[in-house]
C-alpha positions as CSV (number, residue, x, y, z in Angstrom):
1,X,0.1,0.0,0.4
2,X,3.2,2.2,1.0
3,X,4.1,1.8,-2.7
4,X,0.8,2.5,-4.2
5,X,0.7,6.1,-2.2
6,X,4.2,7.0,-3.4
7,X,3.5,6.2,-6.7
8,X,0.3,8.0,-6.8
9,X,2.0,11.3,-4.8
10,X,5.1,10.8,-7.4
11,X,2.2,11.1,-10.4
12,X,0.3,14.0,-8.2
13,X,3.3,16.2,-8.4
14,X,4.4,15.4,-11.8
15,X,1.1,16.3,-13.0
16,X,1.1,19.6,-10.5
17,X,4.2,20.6,-12.0
18,X,2.9,20.0,-15.7
19,X,0.0,22.2,-15.1
20,X,1.9,24.9,-13.7
21,X,4.0,25.0,-16.3
22,X,1.1,25.4,-18.6
23,X,-0.5,27.8,-16.8
24,X,3.0,30.0,-16.6
25,X,3.5,29.2,-19.9
26,X,0.4,31.3,-20.6
27,X,1.8,34.4,-19.9
28,X,5.1,34.1,-21.2
29,X,5.9,35.8,-24.6
30,X,5.6,33.5,-28.0
31,X,7.2,35.8,-30.5
32,X,10.8,36.5,-30.7
33,X,13.2,38.9,-32.8
34,X,17.0,39.2,-33.7
35,X,18.4,41.6,-35.7
36,X,22.0,43.3,-36.2
37,X,23.5,46.1,-38.6
38,X,26.2,47.2,-40.1
39,X,27.2,50.0,-42.4
40,X,28.5,49.3,-45.7
41,X,30.7,51.7,-48.0
42,X,29.4,50.6,-51.0
43,X,26.0,52.3,-53.3
44,X,22.8,50.9,-51.6
45,X,21.9,49.4,-55.5
46,X,25.1,47.6,-55.4
47,X,24.5,46.2,-51.8
48,X,21.1,45.1,-52.5
49,X,22.1,43.5,-56.2
50,X,24.4,41.0,-54.0
51,X,22.1,40.7,-51.3
52,X,19.2,39.3,-53.2
53,X,21.0,35.9,-54.5
54,X,20.7,33.8,-51.9
55,X,23.7,31.9,-53.3
56,X,26.0,34.8,-52.0
57,X,25.3,34.0,-48.6
58,X,28.0,31.1,-49.0
59,X,30.3,34.2,-48.9
60,X,29.3,35.8,-45.9
61,X,26.8,33.8,-43.8
62,X,28.4,32.1,-40.7
63,X,26.2,29.2,-41.0
64,X,27.0,28.7,-44.7
65,X,30.4,28.8,-44.0
66,X,30.6,26.5,-41.4
67,X,30.0,22.8,-43.2
68,X,31.5,22.8,-46.5
69,X,30.3,19.0,-47.3
70,X,27.0,20.2,-46.7
71,X,24.7,19.3,-49.3
72,X,22.8,22.0,-51.6
73,X,20.1,22.0,-53.7
74,X,18.4,24.9,-55.6
75,X,14.8,25.3,-57.2
76,X,14.2,28.2,-59.3
77,X,16.1,31.5,-60.2
78,X,18.0,32.9,-57.8
79,X,17.2,36.7,-57.0
80,X,13.6,36.0,-57.3
81,X,10.4,35.4,-55.4
82,X,9.8,31.7,-55.1
83,X,13.8,30.9,-55.2
84,X,14.7,28.0,-52.9
85,X,17.7,26.9,-51.4
86,X,17.9,23.6,-49.4
87,X,20.5,22.3,-47.3
88,X,21.4,19.1,-45.5
89,X,24.2,18.9,-43.0
90,X,26.0,16.5,-40.7
91,X,26.8,19.6,-38.5
92,X,24.2,19.4,-35.5
93,X,24.4,23.1,-35.5
94,X,23.3,23.2,-39.2
95,X,20.7,20.6,-39.7
96,X,18.3,20.4,-42.4
97,X,15.9,23.0,-44.2
98,X,15.0,25.2,-46.6
99,X,15.0,29.2,-47.4
100,X,12.6,30.4,-49.9
101,X,12.3,34.2,-51.3
102,X,9.0,35.1,-50.2
103,X,9.1,38.9,-50.9
104,X,11.4,41.6,-52.9
105,X,11.0,45.1,-52.6
106,X,13.6,46.3,-55.4
107,X,16.2,48.2,-53.5
108,X,15.0,48.2,-50.2
109,X,14.1,44.7,-48.8
110,X,14.5,40.8,-49.4
111,X,12.2,38.5,-47.3
112,X,12.8,34.8,-46.9
113,X,11.4,32.0,-45.3
114,X,13.3,29.9,-43.1
115,X,12.3,26.4,-42.6
116,X,14.3,24.2,-40.2
117,X,13.4,20.5,-40.4
118,X,16.3,18.9,-38.3
119,X,17.2,19.2,-35.5
120,X,13.9,20.4,-34.8
121,X,11.1,22.0,-36.8
122,X,10.8,25.5,-36.8
123,X,9.6,28.4,-39.6
124,X,11.1,31.9,-39.1
125,X,10.8,35.0,-41.6
126,X,14.2,36.1,-42.2
127,X,15.1,40.0,-44.2
128,X,17.5,42.0,-45.2
129,X,16.7,45.8,-45.5
130,X,18.8,48.2,-46.5
131,X,19.0,52.2,-46.2
132,X,21.3,54.5,-47.9
133,X,23.2,56.6,-45.5
134,X,24.6,58.8,-48.4
135,X,25.5,58.0,-52.2
136,X,28.3,55.5,-51.4
137,X,27.6,54.3,-48.1
138,X,24.6,51.8,-47.0
139,X,23.0,50.8,-43.8
140,X,22.1,46.6,-43.7
141,X,19.8,45.3,-41.4
142,X,20.1,41.4,-40.9
143,X,17.1,39.6,-38.9
144,X,14.4,37.5,-38.5
145,X,11.4,36.6,-36.7
146,X,9.5,33.5,-35.2
147,X,7.5,32.6,-32.4
148,X,7.6,29.4,-30.2
149,X,4.4,27.5,-30.1
150,X,2.5,26.9,-26.6
151,X,3.8,25.5,-24.3
152,X,7.3,25.5,-26.0
153,X,7.2,29.4,-25.3
154,X,8.6,28.4,-21.8
155,X,11.8,28.3,-23.2
156,X,12.0,31.9,-23.6
157,X,12.8,31.6,-19.7
158,X,16.0,30.1,-19.8
159,X,16.7,30.3,-23.9
160,X,17.5,34.2,-25.6
161,X,17.4,33.8,-29.3
162,X,19.2,37.3,-29.5
163,X,22.3,36.1,-27.5
164,X,22.3,32.6,-29.0
165,X,22.1,33.9,-33.0
166,X,22.8,37.6,-33.0
167,X,26.3,37.2,-32.9
168,X,26.3,35.2,-35.8
169,X,24.4,37.7,-37.5
170,X,27.1,40.2,-36.7
171,X,29.7,38.0,-38.0
172,X,27.8,37.3,-41.2
173,X,27.6,41.0,-41.7
174,X,30.9,41.9,-40.6
175,X,31.7,39.0,-43.5
176,X,29.5,40.7,-45.9
177,X,31.4,44.2,-45.3
178,X,34.6,42.6,-45.9
179,X,33.4,40.7,-49.5
180,X,31.7,43.8,-50.7
181,X,34.2,46.5,-49.6
182,X,36.9,44.2,-50.9
183,X,35.2,43.5,-54.0
184,X,36.0,39.8,-53.6
185,X,33.6,36.6,-52.9
186,X,35.7,34.5,-50.7
């Protein structure tokens, strides 16, 4: 009888913890956003024409540079809405997924949809925005937004998306600046 009582108590405590977590999750924000920016000493149109081609991310994105053996496939015409880039990597930080150009505002903004399938399923909206500082200088913002589904939004209490990937965006933008200002694609 003691074993049954202890087992029931453990089950009751476990259910209580789950219910408490579910209740707390009701009040935790689901959405997240990460954004970094850099100023590049090139005209806005030149920067835009480079950025709108997803394949150019191989030259500056920290993630694209992490696994040279990553399998990549493409569908559509790069630089146009609907273009799709898929990747499959053995690197646990990269996993498997797809990036699709969802909207282009010529000279101003490029939006893509990121669909992650491995190591976990998630969908986020990614973007580049460009702003002329002067005729030969451009401010580029690179960011993404997404949301944790309920009750996984509890992860926000221990996992700060901005701290986790913001540095990777900053590294990518720094690489982009070097590539464009040095007129190189390496």
